[in-house]
C-alpha angles and dihedrals in degrees: 000000000000093000091047092052090046091050093049090050089048095051091046095050092045091051092050091047091051090052092046091052092050097045100034096099090050096045093047089051092050094041089050092049091049096044092050090047097048089045089057093048094052092046090052092048092052098045101034098088089057089051092046091053092047092052094048092050090050091050090045090053093064091056090079115203096358094070115165096201130053096198146316095305094045092051090053091045094053093043094051091044096049101034105018124240091305088061087081088065099054106141097019095127093059092053092045091054087064104030097053099058091035095057091041094058093039092053091044090051093049092046092049093048094049090047092051090047090051094242096113124046122193106224123215124197113232125192122233090229114114113231109212 
């Protein structure tokens, strides 16, 4: 029974290794696009409230003497009071529509360039099982 189980594991791992070797370039391409896109989305979600407040203050500056906000903290306070915490994220979806593909392509280009220059190596995991 031990040799049968060992043979079954060997066949399974050799098959998985074979599939991994065939689809590795496709998966690394898709993984790179996904990673770049998600990184861009996270970046935008973290930095967007700052951009929102900056834009509100710039628009408020054009109002002249009838300004609505006294400063950064007041802008955040008024926005959260009037629209809730998610009020700081008004307009986020429009920015995400552009940021996700842009970051995905930028990260893919960087990875491809580094790979071609020999600065980045895609590491593939090989099993120590011999496939006969």
